[in-house]
C-alpha positions, 0 to 999 in steps of 0.5 A: 382307905389306908389299907388300900393306900398301903397296897399302892393306890392313891385313894380319894373319898368325895362327899356326894351331892347333898352330903357332907361338905359338898354344897349344891345350889338346891341347898336351902330351897323349899321342897317344891323349888328344888330342881331334881334334874340336879340329882339324876344319875348323868348330873351325878356322874358329872360330879365325878368326872369333873372331880377326876379332872380337877384332881389332875387325872384322866382315869381312875383304875377303880371307882368303889361305892357304898349304898347310893355311892354304889349307884354312882359307881356303877353308872360312872362305869357304865357311862364313862368306862374310858375313865373309871377303869373298873367298878365295885358296888357295895350293899346296893347292887346295879339294876341296868336302865329300863329301856323306853316304851313306844306305842307298838310295844305290848304295855306292860302296867307298872306295879303301883307298889305303894298302893299294893302295900297300903292294901295289905293288912296291916297297911304299909308303905315303902321307905323310898316313897316315904323319904320323897314326901314333903315331910320326911326331911323334918322328921329326919332333923327333928326326931323325938328321941334326939338325933345322936339316939336316932342315928345310933338305932339307924346304924344298929338295925341295919347292921349284922347285930340286929335279929331281924337281918338274920334271914335275909333271902331273895324277894320273889317279886316286885309286889306287896305281898313280897316286900312285906317280908322285909324289916320295917325300916324298909317297909314301913307301917303306913302311919308311922314316921322312920324315927318312930320306926326306929324307936319301936325297933330299938325298944329292947335293943342293946345300943352299945353293940355297935360301938366297937365299930361306930364309936361315940366319937365317930357318931358325933361326927354324923350327928354334928353333920347332919345337925349342920346341914339338915337331910333334905339334901340327901333325901333328893336322891330318893325324889329323883329315883320315885315315880312322881319324878320321872326325870330320872327315868328319861335321863336313863334311855340314853344308856337302854341297852348299854352294858357294863364293859369294865371289870365289876364286883359286889361286896355286901354283908350277908345280913344286908336286906339291901342285897335283895330290895330290887329282886333280881338285881344281884343275879343280873349282874350274871346276865351278859345283857347287863355285863359284858362276858368276862367282866363280872368277877363275881360277889362276896357277901361277908358273914355276920355283916350287915348294910355297914360292911365296910365298918362292920368287917373292915378286914374282910372288905379290904380282902374282898377289894385287894383280890379284885384289884390284884386281878385287873 
């Protein structure tokens, strides 16, 4: 942010709903009492619009988001291009809202990815669906290895330092057979918790490798905040996106067929499997059914970086952002 500010922009970072110092009416409620409509994309974009106005503005030159923030940055530009005049997604490519299906349409049976993964040998499960289950937050809150060790391992395994991220590649299809090629932090052993996955994969790793860009002091900020809030608010994002909670699909029918009509670019680490967990999403930017002609400004995949590209390779990210912002 300081480097982008030096170019001449006012930069604002926010804690999204369920994260950090942002509170929600759902905080502290039992799992089955949470109103997941609070986490649908229209409501999350509403949060962004309200923030812009609260800060005294009516337009944003560029909205930039990483991971779940990437989802929000894309949807904000899709829904309110009059406010968000350009957009950057990082490490989570945009996938447009699906069209509604009607009785006269050919019925295409949706893939039951959990069933396909569970039928494999060995049986597996998808991390998004695991994170949507009642015990997931307790597992994240109380990892056996301790929260600091757990989070250090989580950052390490999704970074460019981990050898398992050296051969990232597009997946052939949204199927259990294709997804089984992904690391265990995405496609988990059926009977393991997420902390157990992190523990087993970190058994022979050098935990100090990530310290140049995630110092012990910086890590302690994460540890302190997550210890204070717990993880359920953040995991509600997964719950609102999985098939067990159809509110989000209905929520986006309003934008079916709508295209991004502002300048957009995608930045990620070349060693980030997140680029490919939704087959065809990165390539979809090039389609005029997704982005209006002339608005797609290409992608930047940073050599050697994994999921935390802005922390692992900040200079390269600033260079890519500067190039994009200068083109506007």
